[in-house]
C-alpha positions as a Python dict, from the first residue, in 0.01 Angstrom:
ca = {
    (1, 'M'): (0, 0, 0),
    (2, 'G'): (38, -327, -193),
    (3, 'Y'): (-338, -381, -224),
    (4, 'K'): (-397, -23, -338),
    (5, 'A'): (-134, -61, -611),
    (6, 'Y'): (-293, -390, -714),
    (7, 'L'): (-637, -226, -747),
    (8, 'E'): (-496, 72, -937),
    (9, 'E'): (-333, -163, -1186),
    (10, 'R'): (-635, -392, -1217),
    (11, 'N'): (-916, -135, -1253),
    (12, 'P'): (-818, -1, -1599),
    (13, 'K'): (-812, -360, -1732),
    (14, 'I'): (-1158, -426, -1590),
    (15, 'E'): (-1287, -100, -1740),
    (16, 'L'): (-1133, -192, -2076),
    (17, 'Y'): (-1294, -536, -2081),
    (18, 'S'): (-1624, -387, -1969),
    (19, 'V'): (-1622, -148, -2268),
    (20, 'L'): (-1529, -428, -2506),
    (21, 'V'): (-1807, -656, -2382),
    (22, 'K'): (-2086, -408, -2315),
    (23, 'E'): (-2035, -165, -2600),
    (24, 'G'): (-1863, -395, -2848),
    (25, 'L'): (-1967, -757, -2826),
    (26, 'R'): (-2321, -699, -2700),
    (27, 'S'): (-2385, -436, -2966),
    (28, 'A'): (-2253, -659, -3244),
    (29, 'V'): (-2451, -962, -3129),
    (30, 'A'): (-2766, -749, -3093),
    (31, 'E'): (-2749, -669, -3465),
    (32, 'D'): (-2822, -1035, -3540),
    (33, 'N'): (-3198, -1032, -3493),
    (34, 'G'): (-3244, -1375, -3647),
    (35, 'S'): (-3324, -1253, -3996),
    (36, 'L'): (-2972, -1184, -4125),
    (37, 'N'): (-2857, -1348, -4445),
    (38, 'E'): (-2521, -1528, -4463),
    (39, 'T'): (-2333, -1220, -4584),
    (40, 'Q'): (-2473, -1011, -4299),
    (41, 'K'): (-2376, -1283, -4049),
    (42, 'V'): (-2020, -1263, -4181),
    (43, 'F'): (-2022, -888, -4108),
    (44, 'V'): (-2135, -953, -3748),
    (45, 'K'): (-1864, -1216, -3698),
    (46, 'A'): (-1602, -980, -3841),
    (47, 'A'): (-1711, -705, -3601),
    (48, 'I'): (-1684, -947, -3308),
    (49, 'R'): (-1333, -1048, -3420),
    (50, 'S'): (-1234, -682, -3451),
    (51, 'V'): (-1351, -610, -3096),
    (52, 'D'): (-1165, -918, -2974),
    (53, 'Q'): (-846, -799, -3142),
    (54, 'I'): (-859, -480, -2935),
    (55, 'S'): (-825, -691, -2620),
    (56, 'E'): (-524, -870, -2768),
    (57, 'A'): (-336, -553, -2865),
    (58, 'S'): (-3, -495, -2702),
    (59, 'P'): (14, -252, -2543),
    (60, 'Q'): (-353, -246, -2466),
    (61, 'P'): (-534, 77, -2550),
    (62, 'S'): (-672, 308, -2288),
    (63, 'V'): (-1042, 283, -2210),
    (64, 'D'): (-1108, 600, -2412),
    (65, 'Q'): (-913, 470, -2712),
    (66, 'A'): (-1092, 135, -2696),
    (67, 'Q'): (-1429, 308, -2673),
    (68, 'L'): (-1353, 507, -2990),
    (69, 'Q'): (-1238, 192, -3170),
    (70, 'V'): (-1548, -1, -3063),
    (71, 'Q'): (-1777, 282, -3173),
    (72, 'A'): (-1609, 284, -3515),
    (73, 'I'): (-1647, -95, -3546),
    (74, 'I'): (-2017, -86, -3456),
    (75, 'R'): (-2079, 211, -3684),
    (76, 'Q'): (-1913, 22, -3971),
    (77, 'L'): (-2115, -290, -3889),
    (78, 'K'): (-2439, -94, -3909),
    (79, 'T'): (-2328, 52, -4241),
    (80, 'D'): (-2233, -292, -4370),
    (81, 'L'): (-2569, -431, -4265),
    (82, 'G'): (-2737, -155, -4463),
    (83, 'A'): (-2876, 36, -4168),
    (84, 'V'): (-2777, 366, -4014),
    (85, 'G'): (-2997, 344, -3708),
    (86, 'P'): (-3309, 182, -3559),
    (87, 'A'): (-3552, 406, -3750),
    (88, 'V'): (-3395, 319, -4082),
    (89, 'R'): (-3378, -48, -3990),
    (90, 'S'): (-3749, -56, -3898),
    (91, 'W'): (-3842, 118, -4220),
    (92, 'A'): (-3621, -114, -4424),
    (93, 'R'): (-3776, -426, -4272),
    (94, 'S'): (-4130, -303, -4325),
    (95, 'S'): (-4046, -210, -4684),
    (96, 'N'): (-3878, -545, -4754),
    (97, 'T'): (-3564, -373, -4874),
    (98, 'Y'): (-3326, -624, -4717),
    (99, 'S'): (-3215, -892, -4957),
    (100, 'H'): (-3246, -1234, -4798),
    (101, 'R'): (-3007, -1488, -4945),
    (102, 'S'): (-2988, -1848, -4839),
}
């Protein structure tokens, strides 16, 4: 019984961290395609910090709550970067509508 209780307590934490890494951190990092200006890089870093703060919350959110929070963070990041989705991003790059600041 002790091992079963251990697994039941541990699994939600693993699921939570999996959501944060796979859906949060990977998605945020993927937005930096190497052509972001400094302001856009700040947005990516802020999104990463926001995802990290979810893991530090006490009490920690459920997996479903964390997933909703991560989705909102990534959605806001895409908005901040000036893109709604891949089709818009492709069009924007080909049209040179991104402003590149050094």
